[in-house]
mmCIF file as gemmi writes it, N, C-alpha and C atoms, coordinates in Angstrom:
data_model
loop_
_atom_site.group_PDB
_atom_site.id
_atom_site.type_symbol
_atom_site.label_atom_id
_atom_site.label_alt_id
_atom_site.label_comp_id
_atom_site.label_asym_id
_atom_site.label_entity_id
_atom_site.label_seq_id
_atom_site.pdbx_PDB_ins_code
_atom_site.Cartn_x
_atom_site.Cartn_y
_atom_site.Cartn_z
_atom_site.occupancy
_atom_site.B_iso_or_equiv
_atom_site.pdbx_formal_charge
_atom_site.auth_seq_id
_atom_site.auth_asym_id
_atom_site.pdbx_PDB_model_num
ATOM 1 N N . MET Axp A 1 ? -16.341 -1.949 0.124 1 0 ? 1 A 1
ATOM 2 C CA . MET Axp A 1 ? -15 -1.488 0.07 1 0 ? 1 A 1
ATOM 3 C C . MET Axp A 1 ? -15.009 0.116 -0.018 1 0 ? 1 A 1
ATOM 4 N N . THR Axp A 2 ? -14.161 0.654 0.758 1 0 ? 2 A 1
ATOM 5 C CA . THR Axp A 2 ? -14.022 2.031 0.729 1 0 ? 2 A 1
ATOM 6 C C . THR Axp A 2 ? -12.633 2.463 0.274 1 0 ? 2 A 1
ATOM 7 N N . GLY Axp A 3 ? -12.473 3.413 -0.56 1 0 ? 3 A 1
ATOM 8 C CA . GLY Axp A 3 ? -11.215 3.948 -0.985 1 0 ? 3 A 1
ATOM 9 C C . GLY Axp A 3 ? -10.69 4.805 0.166 1 0 ? 3 A 1
ATOM 10 N N . LEU Axp A 4 ? -9.483 4.688 0.468 1 0 ? 4 A 1
ATOM 11 C CA . LEU Axp A 4 ? -8.905 5.386 1.649 1 0 ? 4 A 1
ATOM 12 C C . LEU Axp A 4 ? -8.11 6.513 1.373 1 0 ? 4 A 1
ATOM 13 N N . SER Axp A 5 ? -7.621 6.657 0.103 1 0 ? 5 A 1
ATOM 14 C CA . SER Axp A 5 ? -6.685 7.7 -0.159 1 0 ? 5 A 1
ATOM 15 C C . SER Axp A 5 ? -6.883 8.175 -1.668 1 0 ? 5 A 1
ATOM 16 N N . PRO Axp A 6 ? -6.785 9.471 -1.895 1 0 ? 6 A 1
ATOM 17 C CA . PRO Axp A 6 ? -6.84 9.933 -3.265 1 0 ? 6 A 1
ATOM 18 C C . PRO Axp A 6 ? -5.553 9.718 -4.144 1 0 ? 6 A 1
ATOM 19 N N . ILE Axp A 7 ? -4.497 9.241 -3.407 1 0 ? 7 A 1
ATOM 20 C CA . ILE Axp A 7 ? -3.237 9.088 -4.187 1 0 ? 7 A 1
ATOM 21 C C . ILE Axp A 7 ? -2.775 7.651 -4.409 1 0 ? 7 A 1
ATOM 22 N N . ASN Axp A 8 ? -3.677 6.656 -4.034 1 0 ? 8 A 1
ATOM 23 C CA . ASN Axp A 8 ? -3.346 5.299 -4.221 1 0 ? 8 A 1
ATOM 24 C C . ASN Axp A 8 ? -4.717 4.532 -4.438 1 0 ? 8 A 1
ATOM 25 N N . THR Axp A 9 ? -4.544 3.168 -4.744 1 0 ? 9 A 1
ATOM 26 C CA . THR Axp A 9 ? -5.727 2.344 -4.935 1 0 ? 9 A 1
ATOM 27 C C . THR Axp A 9 ? -6.218 1.573 -3.814 1 0 ? 9 A 1
ATOM 28 N N . LEU Axp A 10 ? -5.67 1.826 -2.594 1 0 ? 10 A 1
ATOM 29 C CA . LEU Axp A 10 ? -5.984 0.987 -1.39 1 0 ? 10 A 1
ATOM 30 C C . LEU Axp A 10 ? -7.496 1.207 -1.037 1 0 ? 10 A 1
ATOM 31 N N . GLU Axp A 11 ? -8.142 0.058 -0.808 1 0 ? 11 A 1
ATOM 32 C CA . GLU Axp A 11 ? -9.516 -0.061 -0.427 1 0 ? 11 A 1
ATOM 33 C C . GLU Axp A 11 ? -9.576 -1.072 0.774 1 0 ? 11 A 1
ATOM 34 N N . TYR Axp A 12 ? -10.506 -0.773 1.728 1 0 ? 12 A 1
ATOM 35 C CA . TYR Axp A 12 ? -10.592 -1.491 2.852 1 0 ? 12 A 1
ATOM 36 C C . TYR Axp A 12 ? -12.049 -1.578 3.399 1 0 ? 12 A 1
ATOM 37 N N . ASP Axp A 13 ? -12.38 -2.838 3.719 1 0 ? 13 A 1
ATOM 38 C CA . ASP Axp A 13 ? -13.83 -3.069 4.177 1 0 ? 13 A 1
ATOM 39 C C . ASP Axp A 13 ? -13.713 -3.471 5.649 1 0 ? 13 A 1
ATOM 40 N N . ILE Axp A 14 ? -13.791 -2.56 6.572 1 0 ? 14 A 1
ATOM 41 C CA . ILE Axp A 14 ? -13.606 -2.867 8.017 1 0 ? 14 A 1
ATOM 42 C C . ILE Axp A 14 ? -14.609 -3.829 8.495 1 0 ? 14 A 1
ATOM 43 N N . GLU Axp A 15 ? -15.738 -4.002 7.865 1 0 ? 15 A 1
ATOM 44 C CA . GLU Axp A 15 ? -16.758 -4.994 8.255 1 0 ? 15 A 1
ATOM 45 C C . GLU Axp A 15 ? -16.184 -6.468 8.13 1 0 ? 15 A 1
ATOM 46 N N . LEU Axp A 16 ? -15.325 -6.603 7.123 1 0 ? 16 A 1
ATOM 47 C CA . LEU Axp A 16 ? -14.788 -8.03 6.847 1 0 ? 16 A 1
ATOM 48 C C . LEU Axp A 16 ? -13.54 -8.312 7.768 1 0 ? 16 A 1
ATOM 49 N N . CYS Axp A 17 ? -13.03 -7.258 8.406 1 0 ? 17 A 1
ATOM 50 C CA . CYS Axp A 17 ? -11.9 -7.48 9.345 1 0 ? 17 A 1
ATOM 51 C C . CYS Axp A 17 ? -12.214 -8.368 10.502 1 0 ? 17 A 1
ATOM 52 N N . THR Axp A 18 ? -11.383 -9.363 10.787 1 0 ? 18 A 1
ATOM 53 C CA . THR Axp A 18 ? -11.57 -10.279 11.9 1 0 ? 18 A 1
ATOM 54 C C . THR Axp A 18 ? -10.533 -9.877 13.002 1 0 ? 18 A 1
ATOM 55 N N . GLY Axp A 19 ? -9.663 -8.931 12.819 1 0 ? 19 A 1
ATOM 56 C CA . GLY Axp A 19 ? -8.694 -8.475 13.725 1 0 ? 19 A 1
ATOM 57 C C . GLY Axp A 19 ? -7.449 -9.385 13.894 1 0 ? 19 A 1
ATOM 58 N N . CYS Axp A 20 ? -7.085 -10.104 12.845 1 0 ? 20 A 1
ATOM 59 C CA . CYS Axp A 20 ? -5.992 -11.074 12.837 1 0 ? 20 A 1
ATOM 60 C C . CYS Axp A 20 ? -4.644 -10.306 12.969 1 0 ? 20 A 1
ATOM 61 N N . GLY Axp A 21 ? -4.586 -9.075 12.497 1 0 ? 21 A 1
ATOM 62 C CA . GLY Axp A 21 ? -3.342 -8.289 12.634 1 0 ? 21 A 1
ATOM 63 C C . GLY Axp A 21 ? -2.346 -8.46 11.526 1 0 ? 21 A 1
ATOM 64 N N . MET Axp A 22 ? -2.626 -9.347 10.46 1 0 ? 22 A 1
ATOM 65 C CA . MET Axp A 22 ? -1.601 -9.551 9.514 1 0 ? 22 A 1
ATOM 66 C C . MET Axp A 22 ? -1.294 -8.307 8.741 1 0 ? 22 A 1
ATOM 67 N N . CYS Axp A 23 ? -2.277 -7.475 8.434 1 0 ? 23 A 1
ATOM 68 C CA . CYS Axp A 23 ? -1.95 -6.241 7.612 1 0 ? 23 A 1
ATOM 69 C C . CYS Axp A 23 ? -0.967 -5.359 8.299 1 0 ? 23 A 1
ATOM 70 N N . SER Axp A 24 ? -1.112 -5.152 9.667 1 0 ? 24 A 1
ATOM 71 C CA . SER Axp A 24 ? -0.253 -4.295 10.37 1 0 ? 24 A 1
ATOM 72 C C . SER Axp A 24 ? 1.123 -4.919 10.474 1 0 ? 24 A 1
ATOM 73 N N . ILE Axp A 25 ? 1.227 -6.199 10.466 1 0 ? 25 A 1
ATOM 74 C CA . ILE Axp A 25 ? 2.474 -6.9 10.546 1 0 ? 25 A 1
ATOM 75 C C . ILE Axp A 25 ? 3.278 -6.871 9.281 1 0 ? 25 A 1
ATOM 76 N N . VAL Axp A 26 ? 2.588 -6.963 8.138 1 0 ? 26 A 1
ATOM 77 C CA . VAL Axp A 26 ? 3.366 -7.058 6.836 1 0 ? 26 A 1
ATOM 78 C C . VAL Axp A 26 ? 3.499 -5.764 6.17 1 0 ? 26 A 1
ATOM 79 N N . CYS Axp A 27 ? 2.757 -4.716 6.553 1 0 ? 27 A 1
ATOM 80 C CA . CYS Axp A 27 ? 2.872 -3.428 5.772 1 0 ? 27 A 1
ATOM 81 C C . CYS Axp A 27 ? 4.204 -2.725 6.112 1 0 ? 27 A 1
ATOM 82 N N . PRO Axp A 28 ? 4.96 -2.434 5.109 1 0 ? 28 A 1
ATOM 83 C CA . PRO Axp A 28 ? 6.295 -1.817 5.409 1 0 ? 28 A 1
ATOM 84 C C . PRO Axp A 28 ? 6.206 -0.327 5.715 1 0 ? 28 A 1
ATOM 85 N N . HIS Axp A 29 ? 5.013 0.238 5.604 1 0 ? 29 A 1
ATOM 86 C CA . HIS Axp A 29 ? 4.906 1.73 5.849 1 0 ? 29 A 1
ATOM 87 C C . HIS Axp A 29 ? 3.881 2.038 6.954 1 0 ? 29 A 1
ATOM 88 N N . GLY Axp A 30 ? 3.459 1.133 7.664 1 0 ? 30 A 1
ATOM 89 C CA . GLY Axp A 30 ? 2.566 1.367 8.796 1 0 ? 30 A 1
ATOM 90 C C . GLY Axp A 30 ? 1.263 1.942 8.488 1 0 ? 30 A 1
ATOM 91 N N . VAL Axp A 31 ? 0.625 1.479 7.374 1 0 ? 31 A 1
ATOM 92 C CA . VAL Axp A 31 ? -0.716 1.861 6.979 1 0 ? 31 A 1
ATOM 93 C C . VAL Axp A 31 ? -1.763 1.547 7.915 1 0 ? 31 A 1
ATOM 94 N N . PHE Axp A 32 ? -1.567 0.301 8.419 1 0 ? 32 A 1
ATOM 95 C CA . PHE Axp A 32 ? -2.637 -0.25 9.351 1 0 ? 32 A 1
ATOM 96 C C . PHE Axp A 32 ? -2.101 -0.417 10.799 1 0 ? 32 A 1
ATOM 97 N N . GLU Axp A 33 ? -3.011 -0.231 11.779 1 0 ? 33 A 1
ATOM 98 C CA . GLU Axp A 33 ? -2.635 -0.352 13.164 1 0 ? 33 A 1
ATOM 99 C C . GLU Axp A 33 ? -3.673 -1.292 13.81 1 0 ? 33 A 1
ATOM 100 N N . GLN Axp A 34 ? -3.229 -2.25 14.514 1 0 ? 34 A 1
ATOM 101 C CA . GLN Axp A 34 ? -4.117 -3.162 15.181 1 0 ? 34 A 1
ATOM 102 C C . GLN Axp A 34 ? -4.704 -2.686 16.434 1 0 ? 34 A 1
ATOM 103 N N . THR Axp A 35 ? -6.044 -2.775 16.566 1 0 ? 35 A 1
ATOM 104 C CA . THR Axp A 35 ? -6.584 -2.519 17.874 1 0 ? 35 A 1
ATOM 105 C C . THR Axp A 35 ? -7.067 -3.834 18.468 1 0 ? 35 A 1
ATOM 106 N N . ASP Axp A 36 ? -7.876 -3.811 19.465 1 0 ? 36 A 1
ATOM 107 C CA . ASP Axp A 36 ? -8.303 -5.093 20.122 1 0 ? 36 A 1
ATOM 108 C C . ASP Axp A 36 ? -9.028 -6.027 19.221 1 0 ? 36 A 1
ATOM 109 N N . HIS Axp A 37 ? -9.939 -5.408 18.362 1 0 ? 37 A 1
ATOM 110 C CA . HIS Axp A 37 ? -10.767 -6.392 17.538 1 0 ? 37 A 1
ATOM 111 C C . HIS Axp A 37 ? -10.812 -6.07 16.111 1 0 ? 37 A 1
ATOM 112 N N . THR Axp A 38 ? -10.023 -5.086 15.667 1 0 ? 38 A 1
ATOM 113 C CA . THR Axp A 38 ? -9.951 -4.755 14.239 1 0 ? 38 A 1
ATOM 114 C C . THR Axp A 38 ? -8.739 -4.037 13.873 1 0 ? 38 A 1
ATOM 115 N N . ALA Axp A 39 ? -8.391 -3.908 12.6 1 0 ? 39 A 1
ATOM 116 C CA . ALA Axp A 39 ? -7.317 -3.017 12.167 1 0 ? 39 A 1
ATOM 117 C C . ALA Axp A 39 ? -7.905 -1.71 11.734 1 0 ? 39 A 1
ATOM 118 N N . LEU Axp A 40 ? -7.233 -0.639 11.894 1 0 ? 40 A 1
ATOM 119 C CA . LEU Axp A 40 ? -7.589 0.633 11.512 1 0 ? 40 A 1
ATOM 120 C C . LEU Axp A 40 ? -6.536 1.171 10.481 1 0 ? 40 A 1
ATOM 121 N N . ALA Axp A 41 ? -6.993 1.772 9.459 1 0 ? 41 A 1
ATOM 122 C CA . ALA Axp A 41 ? -6.169 2.319 8.443 1 0 ? 41 A 1
ATOM 123 C C . ALA Axp A 41 ? -5.747 3.752 8.976 1 0 ? 41 A 1
ATOM 124 N N . VAL Axp A 42 ? -4.568 3.833 9.647 1 0 ? 42 A 1
ATOM 125 C CA . VAL Axp A 42 ? -4.166 5.073 10.346 1 0 ? 42 A 1
ATOM 126 C C . VAL Axp A 42 ? -3.362 5.968 9.372 1 0 ? 42 A 1
ATOM 127 N N . ASN Axp A 43 ? -2.782 5.385 8.317 1 0 ? 43 A 1
ATOM 128 C CA . ASN Axp A 43 ? -1.89 6.164 7.427 1 0 ? 43 A 1
ATOM 129 C C . ASN Axp A 43 ? -2.07 5.733 6 1 0 ? 43 A 1
ATOM 130 N N . PRO Axp A 44 ? -3.276 5.835 5.386 1 0 ? 44 A 1
ATOM 131 C CA . PRO Axp A 44 ? -3.507 5.213 4.112 1 0 ? 44 A 1
ATOM 132 C C . PRO Axp A 44 ? -2.755 5.879 2.999 1 0 ? 44 A 1
ATOM 133 N N . ASP Axp A 45 ? -2.304 7.193 3.148 1 0 ? 45 A 1
ATOM 134 C CA . ASP Axp A 45 ? -1.544 7.922 2.071 1 0 ? 45 A 1
ATOM 135 C C . ASP Axp A 45 ? -0.156 7.3 2.038 1 0 ? 45 A 1
ATOM 136 N N . ALA Axp A 46 ? 0.377 6.622 3.002 1 0 ? 46 A 1
ATOM 137 C CA . ALA Axp A 46 ? 1.628 6.01 3.054 1 0 ? 46 A 1
ATOM 138 C C . ALA Axp A 46 ? 1.745 4.753 2.19 1 0 ? 46 A 1
ATOM 139 N N . CYS Axp A 47 ? 0.635 4.282 1.706 1 0 ? 47 A 1
ATOM 140 C CA . CYS Axp A 47 ? 0.586 2.992 1.003 1 0 ? 47 A 1
ATOM 141 C C . CYS Axp A 47 ? 1.34 3.149 -0.321 1 0 ? 47 A 1
ATOM 142 N N . ILE Axp A 48 ? 2.21 2.161 -0.495 1 0 ? 48 A 1
ATOM 143 C CA . ILE Axp A 48 ? 3.036 2.093 -1.774 1 0 ? 48 A 1
ATOM 144 C C . ILE Axp A 48 ? 2.579 1.059 -2.753 1 0 ? 48 A 1
ATOM 145 N N . GLU Axp A 49 ? 1.367 0.491 -2.453 1 0 ? 49 A 1
ATOM 146 C CA . GLU Axp A 49 ? 0.66 -0.429 -3.303 1 0 ? 49 A 1
ATOM 147 C C . GLU Axp A 49 ? 1.575 -1.656 -3.567 1 0 ? 49 A 1
ATOM 148 N N . CYS Axp A 50 ? 2.21 -2.192 -2.555 1 0 ? 50 A 1
ATOM 149 C CA . CYS Axp A 50 ? 3.053 -3.416 -2.766 1 0 ? 50 A 1
ATOM 150 C C . CYS Axp A 50 ? 2.258 -4.545 -2.67 1 0 ? 50 A 1
ATOM 151 N N . GLY Axp A 51 ? 1.051 -4.546 -2.132 1 0 ? 51 A 1
ATOM 152 C CA . GLY Axp A 51 ? 0.121 -5.706 -2.06 1 0 ? 51 A 1
ATOM 153 C C . GLY Axp A 51 ? 0.333 -6.656 -1.01 1 0 ? 51 A 1
ATOM 154 N N . ALA Axp A 52 ? 1.207 -6.464 -0.114 1 0 ? 52 A 1
ATOM 155 C CA . ALA Axp A 52 ? 1.475 -7.355 0.996 1 0 ? 52 A 1
ATOM 156 C C . ALA Axp A 52 ? 0.204 -7.512 1.948 1 0 ? 52 A 1
ATOM 157 N N . CYS Axp A 53 ? -0.435 -6.398 2.25 1 0 ? 53 A 1
ATOM 158 C CA . CYS Axp A 53 ? -1.568 -6.492 3.047 1 0 ? 53 A 1
ATOM 159 C C . CYS Axp A 53 ? -2.674 -7.312 2.44 1 0 ? 53 A 1
ATOM 160 N N . GLN Axp A 54 ? -3.002 -7.13 1.124 1 0 ? 54 A 1
ATOM 161 C CA . GLN Axp A 54 ? -4.016 -7.834 0.433 1 0 ? 54 A 1
ATOM 162 C C . GLN Axp A 54 ? -3.687 -9.352 0.363 1 0 ? 54 A 1
ATOM 163 N N . LEU Axp A 55 ? -2.431 -9.688 0.062 1 0 ? 55 A 1
ATOM 164 C CA . LEU Axp A 55 ? -2.034 -11.084 -0.004 1 0 ? 55 A 1
ATOM 165 C C . LEU Axp A 55 ? -2.171 -11.765 1.339 1 0 ? 55 A 1
ATOM 166 N N . ASN Axp A 56 ? -2.074 -11.036 2.4 1 0 ? 56 A 1
ATOM 167 C CA . ASN Axp A 56 ? -2.138 -11.659 3.795 1 0 ? 56 A 1
ATOM 168 C C . ASN Axp A 56 ? -3.353 -11.558 4.547 1 0 ? 56 A 1
ATOM 169 N N . CYS Axp A 57 ? -4.321 -10.834 3.938 1 0 ? 57 A 1
ATOM 170 C CA . CYS Axp A 57 ? -5.617 -10.757 4.549 1 0 ? 57 A 1
ATOM 171 C C . CYS Axp A 57 ? -6.508 -12.033 4.315 1 0 ? 57 A 1
ATOM 172 N N . PRO Axp A 58 ? -6.765 -12.743 5.348 1 0 ? 58 A 1
ATOM 173 C CA . PRO Axp A 58 ? -7.488 -14.039 5.183 1 0 ? 58 A 1
ATOM 174 C C . PRO Axp A 58 ? -9.016 -13.828 4.774 1 0 ? 58 A 1
ATOM 175 N N . THR Axp A 59 ? -9.532 -12.601 4.983 1 0 ? 59 A 1
ATOM 176 C CA . THR Axp A 59 ? -10.945 -12.4 4.743 1 0 ? 59 A 1
ATOM 177 C C . THR Axp A 59 ? -11.26 -11.584 3.445 1 0 ? 59 A 1
ATOM 178 N N . GLY Axp A 60 ? -10.144 -11.113 2.814 1 0 ? 60 A 1
ATOM 179 C CA . GLY Axp A 60 ? -10.395 -10.169 1.651 1 0 ? 60 A 1
ATOM 180 C C . GLY Axp A 60 ? -10.877 -8.823 1.953 1 0 ? 60 A 1
ATOM 181 N N . ALA Axp A 61 ? -10.595 -8.33 3.104 1 0 ? 61 A 1
ATOM 182 C CA . ALA Axp A 61 ? -11.013 -6.949 3.515 1 0 ? 61 A 1
ATOM 183 C C . ALA Axp A 61 ? -10.267 -5.953 2.827 1 0 ? 61 A 1
ATOM 184 N N . ILE Axp A 62 ? -9.13 -6.265 2.309 1 0 ? 62 A 1
ATOM 185 C CA . ILE Axp A 62 ? -8.152 -5.195 1.655 1 0 ? 62 A 1
ATOM 186 C C . ILE Axp A 62 ? -7.987 -5.567 0.301 1 0 ? 62 A 1
ATOM 187 N N . ARG Axp A 63 ? -8.102 -4.467 -0.605 1 0 ? 63 A 1
ATOM 188 C CA . ARG Axp A 63 ? -7.781 -4.567 -1.984 1 0 ? 63 A 1
ATOM 189 C C . ARG Axp A 63 ? -6.862 -3.432 -2.369 1 0 ? 63 A 1
ATOM 190 N N . VAL Axp A 64 ? -5.912 -3.673 -3.249 1 0 ? 64 A 1
ATOM 191 C CA . VAL Axp A 64 ? -5.016 -2.707 -3.726 1 0 ? 64 A 1
ATOM 192 C C . VAL Axp A 64 ? -4.53 -3.275 -5.095 1 0 ? 64 A 1
ATOM 193 N N . ASP Axp A 65 ? -4.325 -2.345 -6.028 1 0 ? 65 A 1
ATOM 194 C CA . ASP Axp A 65 ? -3.821 -2.69 -7.303 1 0 ? 65 A 1
ATOM 195 C C . ASP Axp A 65 ? -2.205 -2.772 -7.24 1 0 ? 65 A 1
ATOM 196 N N . SER Axp A 66 ? -1.771 -3.843 -6.763 1 0 ? 66 A 1
ATOM 197 C CA . SER Axp A 66 ? -0.369 -3.985 -6.715 1 0 ? 66 A 1
ATOM 198 C C . SER Axp A 66 ? 0.441 -3.835 -7.942 1 0 ? 66 A 1
ATOM 199 N N . GLY Axp A 67 ? 1.58 -3.314 -8.019 1 0 ? 67 A 1
ATOM 200 C CA . GLY Axp A 67 ? 2.345 -3.184 -9.224 1 0 ? 67 A 1
ATOM 201 C C . GLY Axp A 67 ? 2.056 -1.889 -9.946 1 0 ? 67 A 1
ATOM 202 N N . VAL Axp A 68 ? 1.163 -0.991 -9.437 1 0 ? 68 A 1
ATOM 203 C CA . VAL Axp A 68 ? 0.92 0.264 -10.133 1 0 ? 68 A 1
ATOM 204 C C . VAL Axp A 68 ? 1.611 1.511 -9.464 1 0 ? 68 A 1
ATOM 205 N N . GLY Axp A 69 ? 1.985 1.338 -8.231 1 0 ? 69 A 1
ATOM 206 C CA . GLY Axp A 69 ? 2.438 2.444 -7.403 1 0 ? 69 A 1
ATOM 207 C C . GLY Axp A 69 ? 3.981 2.505 -7.196 1 0 ? 69 A 1
ATOM 208 N N . CYS Axp A 70 ? 4.317 3.099 -6.114 1 0 ? 70 A 1
ATOM 209 C CA . CYS Axp A 70 ? 5.612 3.388 -5.766 1 0 ? 70 A 1
ATOM 210 C C . CYS Axp A 70 ? 6.465 2.12 -5.588 1 0 ? 70 A 1
ATOM 211 N N . ALA Axp A 71 ? 5.833 1.089 -5.042 1 0 ? 71 A 1
ATOM 212 C CA . ALA Axp A 71 ? 6.621 -0.214 -4.914 1 0 ? 71 A 1
ATOM 213 C C . ALA Axp A 71 ? 7.034 -0.644 -6.29 1 0 ? 71 A 1
ATOM 214 N N . ALA Axp A 72 ? 6.221 -0.561 -7.306 1 0 ? 72 A 1
ATOM 215 C CA . ALA Axp A 72 ? 6.552 -0.921 -8.632 1 0 ? 72 A 1
ATOM 216 C C . ALA Axp A 72 ? 7.704 -0.127 -9.174 1 0 ? 72 A 1
ATOM 217 N N . ALA Axp A 73 ? 7.69 1.07 -8.834 1 0 ? 73 A 1
ATOM 218 C CA . ALA Axp A 73 ? 8.747 2.121 -9.245 1 0 ? 73 A 1
ATOM 219 C C . ALA Axp A 73 ? 10.108 1.726 -8.665 1 0 ? 73 A 1
ATOM 220 N N . LEU Axp A 74 ? 10.037 1.357 -7.367 1 0 ? 74 A 1
ATOM 221 C CA . LEU Axp A 74 ? 11.276 0.955 -6.622 1 0 ? 74 A 1
ATOM 222 C C . LEU Axp A 74 ? 11.847 -0.277 -7.213 1 0 ? 74 A 1
ATOM 223 N N . ILE Axp A 75 ? 11.086 -1.257 -7.529 1 0 ? 75 A 1
ATOM 224 C CA . ILE Axp A 75 ? 11.537 -2.455 -8.066 1 0 ? 75 A 1
ATOM 225 C C . ILE Axp A 75 ? 12.034 -2.224 -9.471 1 0 ? 75 A 1
ATOM 226 N N . ARG Axp A 76 ? 11.344 -1.489 -10.293 1 0 ? 76 A 1
ATOM 227 C CA . ARG Axp A 76 ? 11.854 -1.188 -11.68 1 0 ? 76 A 1
ATOM 228 C C . ARG Axp A 76 ? 13.104 -0.398 -11.618 1 0 ? 76 A 1
ATOM 229 N N . ALA Axp A 77 ? 13.236 0.462 -10.673 1 0 ? 77 A 1
ATOM 230 C CA . ALA Axp A 77 ? 14.586 1.173 -10.535 1 0 ? 77 A 1
ATOM 231 C C . ALA Axp A 77 ? 15.726 0.231 -10.271 1 0 ? 77 A 1
ATOM 232 N N . ALA Axp A 78 ? 15.438 -0.708 -9.284 1 0 ? 78 A 1
ATOM 233 C CA . ALA Axp A 78 ? 16.461 -1.651 -9.025 1 0 ? 78 A 1
ATOM 234 C C . ALA Axp A 78 ? 16.87 -2.539 -10.177 1 0 ? 78 A 1
ATOM 235 N N . VAL Axp A 79 ? 15.883 -2.942 -10.954 1 0 ? 79 A 1
ATOM 236 C CA . VAL Axp A 79 ? 16.116 -3.84 -12.04 1 0 ? 79 A 1
ATOM 237 C C . VAL Axp A 79 ? 16.927 -3.138 -13.114 1 0 ? 79 A 1
ATOM 238 N N . VAL Axp A 80 ? 16.594 -1.884 -13.461 1 0 ? 80 A 1
ATOM 239 C CA . VAL Axp A 80 ? 17.216 -1.194 -14.563 1 0 ? 80 A 1
ATOM 240 C C . VAL Axp A 80 ? 18.462 -0.379 -14.068 1 0 ? 80 A 1
ATOM 241 N N . GLY Axp A 81 ? 18.697 -0.315 -12.771 1 0 ? 81 A 1
ATOM 242 C CA . GLY Axp A 81 ? 19.81 0.375 -12.27 1 0 ? 81 A 1
ATOM 243 C C . GLY Axp A 81 ? 19.576 1.918 -12.286 1 0 ? 81 A 1
ATOM 244 N N . ALA Axp A 82 ? 18.456 2.393 -12.116 1 0 ? 82 A 1
ATOM 245 C CA . ALA Axp A 82 ? 18.231 3.824 -12.266 1 0 ? 82 A 1
ATOM 246 C C . ALA Axp A 82 ? 18.738 4.579 -11.011 1 0 ? 82 A 1
ATOM 247 N N . ASP Axp A 83 ? 19.137 5.813 -11.232 1 0 ? 83 A 1
ATOM 248 C CA . ASP Axp A 83 ? 19.724 6.555 -10.101 1 0 ? 83 A 1
ATOM 249 C C . ASP Axp A 83 ? 18.654 7.327 -9.308 1 0 ? 83 A 1
ATOM 250 N N . LYS Axp A 84 ? 17.451 7.46 -9.848 1 0 ? 84 A 1
ATOM 251 C CA . LYS Axp A 84 ? 16.408 8.337 -9.267 1 0 ? 84 A 1
ATOM 252 C C . LYS Axp A 84 ? 15.158 7.647 -9.413 1 0 ? 84 A 1
ATOM 253 N N . VAL Axp A 85 ? 14.413 7.655 -8.277 1 0 ? 85 A 1
ATOM 254 C CA . VAL Axp A 85 ? 12.969 7.178 -8.239 1 0 ? 85 A 1
ATOM 255 C C . VAL Axp A 85 ? 12.129 8.348 -7.693 1 0 ? 85 A 1
ATOM 256 N N . SER Axp A 86 ? 11.082 8.697 -8.366 1 0 ? 86 A 1
ATOM 257 C CA . SER Axp A 86 ? 10.142 9.724 -7.791 1 0 ? 86 A 1
ATOM 258 C C . SER Axp A 86 ? 8.812 9.059 -7.455 1 0 ? 86 A 1
ATOM 259 N N . CYS Axp A 87 ? 8.617 9.204 -6.238 1 0 ? 87 A 1
ATOM 260 C CA . CYS Axp A 87 ? 7.261 8.687 -5.67 1 0 ? 87 A 1
ATOM 261 C C . CYS Axp A 87 ? 6.45 9.837 -4.959 1 0 ? 87 A 1
ATOM 262 N N . ASP Axp A 88 ? 6.596 11.032 -5.37 1 0 ? 88 A 1
ATOM 263 C CA . ASP Axp A 88 ? 5.916 12.078 -4.888 1 0 ? 88 A 1
ATOM 264 C C . ASP Axp A 88 ? 4.687 12.384 -5.671 1 0 ? 88 A 1
ATOM 265 N N . PRO Axp A 89 ? 3.509 12.12 -5.098 1 0 ? 89 A 1
ATOM 266 C CA . PRO Axp A 89 ? 2.177 12.332 -5.801 1 0 ? 89 A 1
ATOM 267 C C . PRO Axp A 89 ? 1.924 13.727 -6.366 1 0 ? 89 A 1
ATOM 268 N N . GLU Axp A 90 ? 2.689 14.666 -5.885 1 0 ? 90 A 1
ATOM 269 C CA . GLU Axp A 90 ? 2.539 16.105 -6.265 1 0 ? 90 A 1
ATOM 270 C C . GLU Axp A 90 ? 3.448 16.34 -7.605 1 0 ? 90 A 1
ATOM 271 N N . ASP Axp A 91 ? 4.35 15.373 -7.835 1 0 ? 91 A 1
ATOM 272 C CA . ASP Axp A 91 ? 5.266 15.447 -8.95 1 0 ? 91 A 1
ATOM 273 C C . ASP Axp A 91 ? 4.524 14.859 -10.13 1 0 ? 91 A 1
ATOM 274 N N . SER Axp A 92 ? 4.692 15.527 -11.266 1 0 ? 92 A 1
ATOM 275 C CA . SER Axp A 92 ? 3.995 14.995 -12.436 1 0 ? 92 A 1
ATOM 276 C C . SER Axp A 92 ? 4.575 13.653 -12.946 1 0 ? 92 A 1
ATOM 277 N N . SER Axp A 93 ? 5.772 13.319 -12.535 1 0 ? 93 A 1
ATOM 278 C CA . SER Axp A 93 ? 6.436 12.118 -12.957 1 0 ? 93 A 1
ATOM 279 C C . SER Axp A 93 ? 6.39 11.028 -11.791 1 0 ? 93 A 1
ATOM 280 N N . CYS Axp A 94 ? 5.36 11.165 -11.004 1 0 ? 94 A 1
ATOM 281 C CA . CYS Axp A 94 ? 5.126 10.317 -9.863 1 0 ? 94 A 1
ATOM 282 C C . CYS Axp A 94 ? 5.41 8.854 -10.165 1 0 ? 94 A 1
ATOM 283 N N . CYS Axp A 95 ? 6.229 8.272 -9.382 1 0 ? 95 A 1
ATOM 284 C CA . CYS Axp A 95 ? 6.489 6.847 -9.577 1 0 ? 95 A 1
ATOM 285 C C . CYS Axp A 95 ? 7.196 6.545 -10.809 1 0 ? 95 A 1
ATOM 286 N N . SER Axp A 96 ? 8.095 7.363 -11.28 1 0 ? 96 A 1
ATOM 287 C CA . SER Axp A 96 ? 8.86 7.163 -12.432 1 0 ? 96 A 1
ATOM 288 C C . SER Axp A 96 ? 10.379 6.916 -12.046 1 0 ? 96 A 1
ATOM 289 N N . VAL Axp A 97 ? 11.073 6.37 -12.978 1 0 ? 97 A 1
ATOM 290 C CA . VAL Axp A 97 ? 12.53 6.207 -12.829 1 0 ? 97 A 1
ATOM 291 C C . VAL Axp A 97 ? 13.283 6.937 -13.83 1 0 ? 97 A 1
ATOM 292 N N . SER Axp A 98 ? 14.474 7.382 -13.462 1 0 ? 98 A 1
ATOM 293 C CA . SER Axp A 98 ? 15.378 8.068 -14.376 1 0 ? 98 A 1
ATOM 294 C C . SER Axp A 98 ? 16.782 7.685 -14.141 1 0 ? 98 A 1
ATOM 295 N N . GLY Axp A 99 ? 17.64 7.887 -15.056 1 0 ? 99 A 1
ATOM 296 C CA . GLY Axp A 99 ? 19.023 7.705 -14.859 1 0 ? 99 A 1
ATOM 297 C C . GLY Axp A 99 ? 19.495 6.451 -15.402 1 0 ? 99 A 1
């Protein structure tokens, strides 16, 4: 497994990829792009750690700590009715909610 981004927990082992394309189908932010025989992580910094790619990868080629990143902040904001969600990794309150 190789970490792909310094701002999230996404890890990907391209050697385990069979090219099924599920990761590129389910990712809401276009982190993966399907080629003829494998998926490429073309935008790993866009990962919001929702876990959809990991849950849908039949070979276990993808790992991510779902529930720790911006997806968790967005869900938490919706549940508590927050006015603001910060998902900027440069912001010291990254992935926090307020309001």
